[in-house]
BALUM-849024 format. One record per residue (C-alpha): x, y, z. Coordinates in nm, 3 decimals. Example, Ala and Ser with C-alpha at 12.3 -4.5 7.8 and 13.67 -1.06 7.14 Angstrom:
// residues 2
+---------+---------+---------+
:      px :      py :      pz :
+---------+---------+---------+
:   1.230 :  -0.450 :   0.780 :
:   1.367 :  -0.106 :   0.714 :
+---------+---------+---------+
This chain:
// residues 325
+---------+---------+---------+
:      px :      py :      pz :
+---------+---------+---------+
:  -0.001 :  -0.010 :  -0.008 :
:   0.127 :   0.375 :  -0.083 :
:   0.146 :   0.625 :   0.164 :
:  -0.162 :   0.845 :   0.156 :
:  -0.329 :   1.172 :   0.350 :
:  -0.669 :   1.081 :   0.551 :
:  -0.887 :   1.353 :   0.634 :
:  -1.236 :   1.263 :   0.841 :
:  -1.499 :   1.492 :   0.705 :
:  -1.708 :   1.658 :   0.981 :
:  -1.991 :   1.774 :   0.746 :
:  -2.117 :   1.793 :   0.369 :
:  -1.905 :   2.110 :   0.247 :
:  -1.596 :   2.001 :   0.414 :
:  -1.615 :   1.668 :   0.218 :
:  -1.704 :   1.821 :  -0.089 :
:  -1.415 :   2.080 :  -0.041 :
:  -1.148 :   1.821 :   0.010 :
:  -1.290 :   1.609 :  -0.292 :
:  -1.257 :   1.892 :  -0.545 :
:  -0.888 :   1.835 :  -0.548 :
:  -0.882 :   1.505 :  -0.602 :
:  -0.950 :   1.337 :  -0.285 :
:  -1.143 :   0.948 :  -0.264 :
:  -1.432 :   0.889 :  -0.086 :
:  -1.442 :   0.649 :   0.180 :
:  -1.718 :   0.509 :   0.391 :
:  -1.698 :   0.100 :   0.450 :
:  -1.390 :   0.040 :   0.281 :
:  -1.461 :  -0.297 :   0.185 :
:  -1.352 :  -0.273 :  -0.190 :
:  -1.101 :   0.022 :  -0.172 :
:  -0.886 :  -0.080 :   0.096 :
:  -0.859 :  -0.370 :  -0.087 :
:  -0.740 :  -0.246 :  -0.413 :
:  -0.525 :  -0.028 :  -0.225 :
:  -0.332 :  -0.303 :  -0.063 :
:  -0.302 :  -0.456 :  -0.404 :
:  -0.176 :  -0.125 :  -0.515 :
:  -0.438 :  -0.117 :  -0.801 :
:  -0.591 :   0.204 :  -0.614 :
:  -0.327 :   0.463 :  -0.534 :
:  -0.496 :   0.775 :  -0.428 :
:  -0.307 :   1.060 :  -0.233 :
:  -0.576 :   1.136 :  -0.011 :
:  -0.860 :   0.979 :   0.146 :
:  -1.213 :   1.159 :   0.295 :
:  -1.383 :   0.974 :   0.556 :
:  -1.723 :   1.032 :   0.479 :
:  -1.901 :   0.823 :   0.763 :
:  -1.995 :   1.131 :   1.006 :
:  -2.227 :   1.279 :   0.758 :
:  -2.591 :   1.204 :   0.782 :
:  -2.677 :   1.006 :   0.469 :
:  -2.815 :   0.690 :   0.676 :
:  -3.184 :   0.715 :   0.646 :
:  -3.414 :   0.456 :   0.500 :
:  -3.767 :   0.611 :   0.468 :
:  -4.032 :   0.416 :   0.331 :
:  -4.343 :   0.576 :   0.208 :
:  -4.669 :   0.515 :   0.007 :
:  -4.480 :   0.539 :  -0.333 :
:  -4.163 :   0.543 :  -0.236 :
:  -3.844 :   0.423 :  -0.060 :
:  -3.555 :   0.677 :   0.013 :
:  -3.225 :   0.547 :   0.114 :
:  -2.938 :   0.726 :   0.217 :
:  -2.570 :   0.649 :   0.057 :
:  -2.481 :   0.556 :   0.367 :
:  -2.691 :   0.310 :   0.518 :
:  -2.498 :  -0.044 :   0.566 :
:  -2.600 :  -0.333 :   0.328 :
:  -2.761 :  -0.540 :   0.587 :
:  -2.958 :  -0.289 :   0.778 :
:  -3.168 :  -0.213 :   0.402 :
:  -3.172 :  -0.624 :   0.351 :
:  -3.328 :  -0.625 :   0.671 :
:  -3.566 :  -0.357 :   0.676 :
:  -3.905 :  -0.510 :   0.750 :
:  -4.087 :  -0.246 :   0.484 :
:  -3.857 :  -0.352 :   0.206 :
:  -3.847 :  -0.680 :   0.242 :
:  -4.262 :  -0.617 :   0.217 :
:  -4.270 :  -0.399 :  -0.046 :
:  -3.983 :  -0.433 :  -0.290 :
:  -3.848 :  -0.798 :  -0.201 :
:  -3.608 :  -0.806 :  -0.473 :
:  -3.378 :  -0.532 :  -0.295 :
:  -3.345 :  -0.743 :   0.008 :
:  -3.287 :  -1.081 :  -0.176 :
:  -2.991 :  -0.904 :  -0.389 :
:  -2.851 :  -0.749 :  -0.087 :
:  -2.871 :  -1.107 :   0.111 :
:  -2.683 :  -1.274 :  -0.203 :
:  -2.419 :  -1.026 :  -0.234 :
:  -2.107 :  -1.117 :  -0.005 :
:  -2.052 :  -1.225 :   0.328 :
:  -2.248 :  -1.095 :   0.618 :
:  -1.981 :  -0.963 :   0.762 :
:  -1.900 :  -0.753 :   0.471 :
:  -2.278 :  -0.700 :   0.438 :
:  -2.228 :  -0.545 :   0.813 :
:  -1.956 :  -0.233 :   0.684 :
:  -2.029 :  -0.196 :   0.322 :
:  -2.255 :   0.086 :   0.233 :
:  -2.480 :   0.107 :  -0.057 :
:  -2.336 :   0.403 :  -0.194 :
:  -1.979 :   0.202 :  -0.195 :
:  -2.163 :  -0.126 :  -0.370 :
:  -2.331 :   0.067 :  -0.641 :
:  -1.989 :   0.271 :  -0.724 :
:  -1.741 :  -0.071 :  -0.648 :
:  -1.476 :  -0.149 :  -0.890 :
:  -1.487 :  -0.471 :  -1.122 :
:  -1.381 :  -0.805 :  -1.015 :
:  -1.202 :  -0.888 :  -1.323 :
:  -0.890 :  -1.086 :  -1.235 :
:  -0.644 :  -0.874 :  -1.471 :
:  -0.794 :  -0.518 :  -1.329 :
:  -0.641 :  -0.657 :  -1.003 :
:  -0.324 :  -0.768 :  -1.149 :
:  -0.077 :  -0.450 :  -1.209 :
:   0.114 :  -0.696 :  -1.390 :
:  -0.170 :  -0.746 :  -1.661 :
:  -0.267 :  -0.530 :  -1.932 :
:  -0.622 :  -0.344 :  -1.833 :
:  -0.756 :  -0.019 :  -1.987 :
:  -0.947 :   0.036 :  -1.670 :
:  -0.680 :   0.019 :  -1.468 :
:  -0.421 :   0.248 :  -1.703 :
:  -0.592 :   0.349 :  -1.985 :
:  -0.456 :   0.257 :  -2.327 :
:  -0.261 :  -0.074 :  -2.214 :
:  -0.497 :  -0.306 :  -2.378 :
:  -0.746 :  -0.581 :  -2.238 :
:  -0.574 :  -0.895 :  -2.136 :
:  -0.901 :  -1.039 :  -2.096 :
:  -0.977 :  -1.017 :  -2.433 :
:  -0.775 :  -1.358 :  -2.529 :
:  -0.704 :  -1.428 :  -2.191 :
:  -0.928 :  -1.592 :  -1.882 :
:  -1.246 :  -1.450 :  -1.961 :
:  -1.487 :  -1.734 :  -1.855 :
:  -1.641 :  -1.453 :  -1.629 :
:  -1.647 :  -1.185 :  -1.818 :
:  -1.939 :  -0.976 :  -2.003 :
:  -2.132 :  -1.086 :  -2.285 :
:  -2.316 :  -0.771 :  -2.344 :
:  -2.211 :  -0.420 :  -2.362 :
:  -1.854 :  -0.511 :  -2.427 :
:  -1.618 :  -0.328 :  -2.655 :
:  -1.267 :  -0.422 :  -2.824 :
:  -1.110 :  -0.212 :  -2.496 :
:  -1.295 :  -0.409 :  -2.240 :
:  -1.540 :  -0.716 :  -2.151 :
:  -1.556 :  -0.669 :  -1.747 :
:  -1.872 :  -0.745 :  -1.596 :
:  -2.013 :  -0.467 :  -1.324 :
:  -2.023 :  -0.651 :  -1.007 :
:  -2.331 :  -0.524 :  -0.796 :
:  -2.628 :  -0.746 :  -0.743 :
:  -2.812 :  -0.426 :  -0.605 :
:  -2.772 :  -0.229 :  -0.889 :
:  -2.970 :  -0.487 :  -1.108 :
:  -3.229 :  -0.500 :  -0.864 :
:  -3.265 :  -0.119 :  -0.821 :
:  -3.224 :  -0.080 :  -1.199 :
:  -3.509 :  -0.299 :  -1.238 :
:  -3.740 :  -0.072 :  -1.010 :
:  -3.639 :   0.231 :  -1.216 :
:  -3.481 :   0.393 :  -0.918 :
:  -3.329 :   0.741 :  -0.931 :
:  -2.963 :   0.858 :  -0.797 :
:  -2.946 :   1.173 :  -0.578 :
:  -2.577 :   1.351 :  -0.598 :
:  -2.423 :   1.668 :  -0.449 :
:  -2.153 :   1.854 :  -0.597 :
:  -2.005 :   2.201 :  -0.653 :
:  -2.290 :   2.273 :  -0.875 :
:  -2.559 :   2.179 :  -0.624 :
:  -2.779 :   1.888 :  -0.615 :
:  -2.887 :   1.645 :  -0.908 :
:  -3.127 :   1.357 :  -0.958 :
:  -3.111 :   1.127 :  -1.256 :
:  -3.197 :   0.781 :  -1.327 :
:  -3.002 :   0.497 :  -1.180 :
:  -2.917 :   0.359 :  -1.578 :
:  -2.740 :   0.723 :  -1.650 :
:  -2.483 :   0.635 :  -1.349 :
:  -2.296 :   0.374 :  -1.532 :
:  -2.088 :   0.412 :  -1.854 :
:  -2.026 :   0.107 :  -2.060 :
:  -1.694 :   0.057 :  -2.144 :
:  -1.668 :   0.184 :  -2.543 :
:  -1.350 :   0.329 :  -2.594 :
:  -1.282 :   0.487 :  -2.247 :
:  -1.327 :   0.205 :  -1.991 :
:  -1.147 :   0.375 :  -1.707 :
:  -1.477 :   0.627 :  -1.690 :
:  -1.728 :   0.434 :  -1.490 :
:  -1.967 :   0.659 :  -1.407 :
:  -2.113 :   0.967 :  -1.480 :
:  -2.046 :   1.136 :  -1.096 :
:  -1.809 :   1.464 :  -1.143 :
:  -1.484 :   1.499 :  -0.945 :
:  -1.597 :   1.523 :  -0.602 :
:  -1.932 :   1.447 :  -0.659 :
:  -2.094 :   1.301 :  -0.360 :
:  -2.325 :   1.008 :  -0.404 :
:  -2.635 :   1.149 :  -0.142 :
:  -2.895 :   0.861 :  -0.195 :
:  -3.139 :   0.647 :  -0.405 :
:  -3.493 :   0.725 :  -0.437 :
:  -3.706 :   0.369 :  -0.516 :
:  -4.044 :   0.390 :  -0.693 :
:  -4.290 :   0.146 :  -0.524 :
:  -4.487 :   0.098 :  -0.879 :
:  -4.703 :  -0.184 :  -0.870 :
:  -4.478 :  -0.423 :  -0.964 :
:  -4.215 :  -0.369 :  -0.667 :
:  -4.419 :  -0.619 :  -0.428 :
:  -4.402 :  -0.885 :  -0.664 :
:  -4.047 :  -0.916 :  -0.744 :
:  -3.763 :  -1.125 :  -0.653 :
:  -3.367 :  -1.173 :  -0.780 :
:  -3.201 :  -1.489 :  -0.876 :
:  -2.840 :  -1.533 :  -0.893 :
:  -2.638 :  -1.809 :  -1.037 :
:  -2.295 :  -1.871 :  -0.927 :
:  -1.985 :  -2.110 :  -0.930 :
:  -2.074 :  -2.168 :  -0.565 :
:  -2.347 :  -2.098 :  -0.308 :
:  -2.134 :  -1.879 :  -0.096 :
:  -1.963 :  -1.510 :  -0.127 :
:  -1.935 :  -1.542 :  -0.501 :
:  -2.020 :  -1.311 :  -0.771 :
:  -2.267 :  -1.378 :  -1.073 :
:  -2.244 :  -1.557 :  -1.373 :
:  -2.559 :  -1.473 :  -1.435 :
:  -2.870 :  -1.297 :  -1.281 :
:  -3.246 :  -1.219 :  -1.319 :
:  -3.434 :  -0.926 :  -1.135 :
:  -3.778 :  -0.966 :  -1.214 :
:  -4.061 :  -0.722 :  -1.084 :
:  -4.466 :  -0.810 :  -1.225 :
:  -4.791 :  -0.662 :  -1.183 :
:  -5.048 :  -0.941 :  -1.266 :
:  -5.394 :  -0.909 :  -1.239 :
:  -5.644 :  -1.174 :  -1.320 :
:  -5.381 :  -1.383 :  -1.470 :
:  -5.257 :  -1.124 :  -1.741 :
:  -4.939 :  -0.924 :  -1.696 :
:  -5.012 :  -0.564 :  -1.694 :
:  -4.639 :  -0.426 :  -1.672 :
:  -4.306 :  -0.586 :  -1.670 :
:  -3.948 :  -0.497 :  -1.464 :
:  -3.652 :  -0.692 :  -1.585 :
:  -3.285 :  -0.632 :  -1.579 :
:  -2.991 :  -0.895 :  -1.522 :
:  -2.620 :  -0.906 :  -1.409 :
:  -2.333 :  -1.088 :  -1.420 :
:  -2.355 :  -1.091 :  -1.809 :
:  -2.292 :  -0.719 :  -1.869 :
:  -2.076 :  -0.398 :  -1.861 :
:  -2.288 :  -0.256 :  -1.662 :
:  -2.639 :  -0.364 :  -1.507 :
:  -2.883 :  -0.428 :  -1.836 :
:  -3.189 :  -0.378 :  -1.875 :
:  -3.420 :  -0.587 :  -2.101 :
:  -3.716 :  -0.357 :  -2.246 :
:  -3.776 :  -0.601 :  -2.559 :
:  -3.827 :  -0.875 :  -2.278 :
:  -4.054 :  -0.625 :  -2.085 :
:  -4.256 :  -0.510 :  -2.405 :
:  -4.335 :  -0.888 :  -2.490 :
:  -4.473 :  -0.983 :  -2.143 :
:  -4.676 :  -0.650 :  -2.144 :
:  -5.042 :  -0.763 :  -2.206 :
:  -5.009 :  -1.155 :  -2.187 :
:  -5.148 :  -1.437 :  -2.031 :
:  -4.947 :  -1.593 :  -1.772 :
:  -4.767 :  -1.905 :  -1.976 :
:  -4.447 :  -2.114 :  -1.950 :
:  -4.395 :  -2.107 :  -2.339 :
:  -4.437 :  -1.700 :  -2.298 :
:  -4.153 :  -1.713 :  -2.054 :
:  -3.924 :  -1.876 :  -2.288 :
:  -3.981 :  -1.669 :  -2.551 :
:  -3.951 :  -1.397 :  -2.366 :
:  -3.605 :  -1.490 :  -2.193 :
:  -3.483 :  -1.583 :  -2.516 :
:  -3.483 :  -1.229 :  -2.602 :
:  -3.263 :  -1.153 :  -2.329 :
:  -2.957 :  -1.195 :  -2.542 :
:  -2.988 :  -0.997 :  -2.895 :
:  -2.644 :  -0.833 :  -2.915 :
:  -2.499 :  -1.100 :  -2.743 :
:  -2.081 :  -1.097 :  -2.777 :
:  -1.927 :  -1.407 :  -2.610 :
:  -1.564 :  -1.453 :  -2.546 :
:  -1.389 :  -1.779 :  -2.617 :
:  -1.446 :  -1.887 :  -2.267 :
:  -1.773 :  -1.745 :  -2.199 :
:  -2.014 :  -1.867 :  -2.453 :
:  -2.250 :  -2.076 :  -2.219 :
:  -2.361 :  -1.748 :  -2.066 :
:  -2.607 :  -1.718 :  -2.354 :
:  -2.755 :  -2.008 :  -2.262 :
:  -2.719 :  -1.969 :  -1.887 :
:  -2.899 :  -1.590 :  -1.910 :
:  -3.163 :  -1.757 :  -2.096 :
:  -3.265 :  -2.028 :  -1.871 :
:  -3.169 :  -1.763 :  -1.555 :
:  -3.453 :  -1.513 :  -1.660 :
:  -3.716 :  -1.808 :  -1.786 :
:  -3.682 :  -1.966 :  -1.428 :
:  -3.713 :  -1.607 :  -1.253 :
:  -4.025 :  -1.514 :  -1.453 :
:  -4.213 :  -1.829 :  -1.330 :
:  -4.103 :  -1.783 :  -0.990 :
:  -4.215 :  -1.452 :  -0.928 :
:  -4.525 :  -1.541 :  -1.128 :
:  -4.574 :  -1.813 :  -0.896 :
:  -4.614 :  -2.078 :  -1.214 :
:  -4.597 :  -2.436 :  -1.119 :
+---------+---------+---------+
């Protein structure tokens, strides 16, 4: 680990002033500290934001507001969240270990960096870590990598389960920076790699992720998250599916579907949602809808199996949330 300066921010303004000059924010530290130990991240300065008051979980009739410093375990265990938006609790409980969930924050989980082994190996070529050096994964070990949203410069998956669930529910990000407060769809937070994989999100320098707002539409209460991985405990997804359905008298009035473990960012599936909308519950419908999930997929040498895996994962989760036998 390289030497760094440490500042504990007393309030939001002091945090913003410190980060405006290039310092990095730290809260739970479950991801950043590991990267610093491995010398993947080498910040000159850290700003501890744990004293900031972003710890609310406010459940209203049509909206859940969550502060960015809420711990993952606290949000997962909240009884109204479990009832009103079970997909969120399920995604969190399938993330990391219990010990890490007790430390990690919601904001940190959304902004965590990729788990690509080449990104974490400082001797390997990685455009995310060192722009312009190349991508060892393209011709290397790429079994766990993305098949959607890839470019010739990067194929690393986004690691957050929670982001997939929030994307399915049309969550909104609240941030604050030098220009004041912003509110924008979660989908606009993340950037596909394109030719600049090192630019992973659309927050400005020193901009603080303050919280998340989750609309409680009619689909949220009938929702769930399925994660497929190599082992049951503490493993990142090979494929995952967040599904939320509004069903009345056996007909799907609306659907929200997002997937993870297969794309460079949390991946929404509007074509699947459109096929489901207005249709009667039917296993064949779910099979046909799931087939659309891999449109535009570009598998690499070792991860072609993810095409079928994603379709089967989504088909199963659609049936589960719809309560088909």
